[in-house]
N, C-alpha and C positions, 0 to 999 in steps of 0.2 A: 691722254691715254683713254680708249675707249674701253666699256665695260663688256667684258664676255658675257655669251648666253650660256648659263649654268647647264652642266650635261650635256653640251652639245661640243663634238670633237670633230675636227676636220686635219685631213692629211694630205690636203692640197696645197703644198708649198708655195705656189704661185697666186694664191689667191691674196686680196688685197685685205680680206677680212681675218685673215688665218694668223694670230699671232702669239709668238712663244709659246712651245711645248703644245701646238695644234688645238689653241682656243679660238673658237669663233667670235668676233666681234662685232658682226653685223647687227642693226638693229633687230631683225627679224630675217627669218629665212622662209624661203620657199622649196619645197622639194616637189618634182613632177617627172614625167609626166604623168598626167591623168590615165594614159592608156596603162601603164607598167601592171605587169603581172607576176614580176619578181623583183627582188632586191637588185640584181645586177640590170635591170633596165630603168632603175630609177636615178636623179642626178639632182644635185644643188643647183636649182636656177637663181639663185643669189649670188652665184661667182661671179666676180670682176677681177679680171686679170692686174697683178701686180706689175705694172710697169717700170717700178723702180729694181726690181729683180734682176739678175743675168742668169742665163740659162746653165 
């Protein structure tokens, strides 16, 4: 079992690092892009698709 990053919530159900109740288990996260000027322009650059999930 991987360890969660405390206080980081993830709602992306198809990310390999999202485990049980929106807990992020990535070793670290990267948020970008650096050109973002508002919340709606940001994204998690750490996202990796979970190929074991069905749509």
